[in-house]
N, C-alpha and C positions, 0 to 999 in steps of 0.2 A: 460680598457674596462669595462662597467657595468656588474656586476655579473648577471647571468641568473639562476633563480630558476624554476625547473621543477614542473609543476602542480601535477605530480604524487607524489612528496615529501610531498604535503599537503593532498592529497586525496579530495574527494568531500566535506566532511563536514568541513575539514580544510579550503578549498577554500571559502565555504559559510561563515565561521566565519571571514575570512580575509576581504571579501567583506563587511560584516555587520559592521565591525569596522569603516569603512569609511562612513557609512550611518547615517545621522541624520534626523529623522522625525520632521518636523516643523509645520505641520498643526494640529490644535487641534482635528480634527475629525479622525486622524490616531491613532487608539487605540493600534494596534499591527502590527508590521512590520515583518521583516525577523525573522524566528526562530520557527514558528509553522506550522501546516498543511495548514493554510490559513491566509491571512492578515485580520485584523478586522478594520472596518470603522464605525464610529458613524453616524447613520441615524436619530438620535433623538428618533424615535419611536422604535428603536431596533438597532441591529448591522448588518451591511453588511459584507459578507465574500467573499474574492476574492482569487482564487488559479489558478495556471497555471502549465502546464507540457508539456514536449516535448517527442515525440517518433521518433527516427531516425532509418531508415533502416540500417541494419548491426550492430547496437548497441543495440536497444531494440527489434527488430523483424527481422525475416528472411522470405522473401516472398516465399522461396522454400517450406515452409510448413505452412505459415500463411495465411489463406483465408482473402481476403480484407474485407468481411462483418464482420468477427469476429474482425479484426483489428479496424474497425470503431467503433464497439461496445466497445471494450476495451479502446480506446482512451477517450471516454466519461466516462466510468465507473471508471477508475483510478482517474480521477479528481473529480468526484462526491464523491469518497471515502474520499478525503481530507475535503470536506464540512461535511460529516458524522462524521469525527473525531473531528470536532468542535461542534458537537451536533446540527448542522444546517440543513436547508432544502434548496436544490439547486433550483434555479429558471431559470437562463439563461446561455447559453453557447455560446462562439464564437470559431470558428475553423480556424486556419491558415494552409495552405498546401504549401509545396514546392514540385513541380512535375517535373520529367524528362520526356523526350519525349518517354520513354518506355511505358507510361501509356495512354491507350485509354479512350475515353469518357465513354465507358461501364464499364471500370475498376473503374473510379471515381464514377459512379453511384452505383456500388457494395459497395464501401467504405462508401458512404453516406447512403445506405440502413441500414448498421450496426449502423451508428450514429443515424439515425432516430429511429431505434428500441430501442436503449438505451435511447434516449430522451423521448420516449413513456413510457418505463419502469420506469424511474425516474421522470417523470412528469416535464420535463424542456423544454424550448424553445431554439431552435438554432436561434440566432438573428443576426449573422454576422460573419465576419472574413476577411481573405485576402488570395489570391493565388499568387504564384510566380513560376518562373521556377527554377529548381534545377539542379546542375551539379553532384550531388552525391546521386541520388536516391530519395526516398520518405521521406519527413519530415512532421510530424503532430504536431501542437502545439494547445492545447486546453486550454481555460480559462473558469472557472465557477464562476458565481456570485450566492451567496446564502444569506439567512437571518437566524437570530436566535434572540430570545428575550434576552435582556440583562442579565436577571437573570438565563438563561439556558445555556449560552455559556460555553464550556469546553476547557481548555487549556492543554498543556503538563506539565506545571510547577507548578501544584497545587495538586499533590499527597501528602498524609500525612502518617506518620508512623502509622502502624496498619490498614491501608486500605487493603481491599481484592483486589487481582490482578486477573483480568478476561480477557478472550479472546473469541471472537465469532468464530463459525464454527470450522474448523480444519486446521492444518498447514502442510506445506511441500509438498503438492500435486502439486502445480504449478511448483516448481523447478524440481520435478521428471518428470512431464510432458514434460518440456523443454529438460531434458536429454534424454528421449525416442525419442523425435522428432529429436534431434541432431544426435542420434545414427542411426536412420532410414535414415536421410539425407546422412550420410556417406556411408551407404549401397547402397543407390540409386546412389550416385556419382560413386561408384566403379562398379556398375552393374545396369544400368537403367531398365533392365528387371525384377529386383527383386521387389516383392510386399512388401509394408511395413508391419511389424508385430506389430500391435498396438491393436489387439483384446484383450479385457478384461481390457484395460487401458483407457477406454473412460472418466472416471471421472477425472483422473489426466491430461489428454490431454485437457479436457474442462477447467479445472482450470487455465491452462496456456493460452489457446487461447481466452477464453471468461469469464474472472473473473467478479464477481458481487460485487458492492459496497453495504455495509451492512446497507442501509437505513432502511431495515425491522427491524433491531434491534434498531435503533435510535427511530423509532416509538413505538416499544414494550416497551422500557425502559420508554418512556414518559407516555405510558398508565399505566405502573406499578407504576408510581410515583417515579422512580429512576433517580437521577441526578448524573452521574459519577463525581468523584472528579478530575480526569484527564483522558485524552484520546489521542491516536495516532493511525493512521492506520498502519498496518503491510505491508509495501511495500519493505523495505530493509532486512527483516528477523526479527524474534521475538527478537533475541539477540540485534541487532543494535538498533531497535526501543525501546526496554526496556531500553537500556543504555541512549538513548536520554531522555526518560521520567524521569528516575532517576536523570540524571545529571541536567536537568533543574529544577527538583523539589527539589534537594538537599537531596535525600533519597537513601536508599539501597533497595534490594528486594531479596526474596528467592522464587525460582520457583521449584516446585516438578516435577521431571521427569515423574513419573507415572500419573501425572495430565495433561500432554500435550495431547491435542486432535489430534489424528492421525487416518485418515480413513483407513479401512481395505485394500482398493486398494492401498493406499500410502505405507503401509507395504509391500504388494506384489511387487509393482514396485521397492521399495528400495532393496528388496531381489534380484530381477532380475538384478538390476544394481550394486549390491554389494556396496550400500551406506547405511550408518546408518540412519534409519528413524528419530532418535533424532537429528542428525546433519542436516538433511533436514528441520525438523520442526523449529530448532533454527536459521539456517543460510540461508535457501533457498531463501526467498524473494518472492515477487509478489503474496502473498496470498490475500492481500487487506482485511484482517479481521480487526476487531477493538480490540486493546489492551487498557483496561481501568481499572481504580480503582474505588471502591465504599467504602463507610463507612460500618463498620461491621453490623450496624443495617439494611442495605439494603439486606443482604444475604437472608433473608426469602422471599424477594420479587422477587429474581432472581433464586433461587436454582432449581426451577422446569422448567425453560426455557431450552429446549433441544438445543437451539442455543448458549448457553453461558456456558463456562467451567471456574470454579474457579481453577487457576493454581498456586496460591501462595499468598504472602502477602508482604506488604511494611514495611520496618524497618527504624529506625533512624540512622543506620550505613551506611552512603553513601559510605564507603570504601568497602562494601561487596555487590556485586550483583552476586548471585551464584545459581547454579543448585544443588538441593538436590537429589542425585541419588537414585536409587532403593536399592543400597548397603549401604545407610545411610552415604554417603560421600558428602561433599560440594565442588563443582568445580566452580571456577570463570567463569562467563559468559563473553566471549569476542566477539567483533564484527567481524564477518567473512562474512558479507553480501555483498551487491553490493557496489562497489566504483567507 
C-alpha cells in the first residue's frame, strides 16, 4: 500500500515549498511566481502584481463575534496588504464566495458593504468574481491586481547585511483581540445572559476585526524618497515573517526587545490574559503591518515618522536570527505563528 504523508508533518510553509518544487514557469512575462507576497508579471510599462487569499469560516473567522461588515472589509484589506508589501499600488479586486443556506440576501449585502468600504479606502475597483453554494459555511476568496514601476518593486529576498530593520505601526494587538473575543464567546456559551466584558479593549478588538493595510506608509516612503531593500507584511507573526525574509535573503538579524512597538492597550490586555506582550508581538500574527529593511543612509529620512519603528539590523550571519533582550541576552527567534 502506498505510504500516506500527513500534511501536518510538513506544515503550511513546507507544503508551499513542496508544491513550488513541481512548478516551472515557462512564460517570459512571469517574473516572480510562488515565494513572495504577490506574483510579478511583466507588463512592459511596469510590473503587474497578483495576489490571492482565502478566509474560511471556522478557520480564519468565527461569526459568533465577527460582524459581516467588518469581515468584508478585512477580506479586502489583508489582500491589499500583500500588494503593499511589494511596494505596489492596488488597482482591481475579484471576490469569490461560497455560501450556505444560512445566509440571507441581507447578510450578503452587509458583507459587501464592508468590501465596498475597503475598496473606497484603498481606491480599488471590485471587478468580478464567482459565487457557489457551500456545505461548510462561508468561504471568501479575494484576488487583487496591482502595479508597480520596475525600479520600485520590493521583494523578500533582497535584504543586505548592515541594513536597518523596521516595522510599521504596533504589534500583538490583533492576537490579543482574538483571545479576548474567544474568552467572551466561551462565557456567552456557558451563560447567554452574560454581557461581554470588552470595555477598554476597543483598540485590540478593532485590530482583529478590522485591520488596515499600510498603504499609507507605502505612499509616505515614496514621498520621502526611501525605497526599502526588502519587505514582507506581518500576517503570520513578526518572528515567522522575519525568518522568511532572512531565509530568502540569506542573512541574519538582531531584533531589540525594547524597540518592539507595543500599544499601551496591548500591554493591558496581555496582563489581563496573562500572556507575555513580547510573545504576542513576536508570534501573534494578523497585524498586517509592514516589516522592511532600508539602507543605513535612509535612517535620517524615516527617523521622525511616528508610524515607523527601527527594531534592529541585518547581519551577514544567517545562522543567527535573535532577540536581544532587555537583560542583554540573545535568544534565537523561532517561528511560533500560524501554521
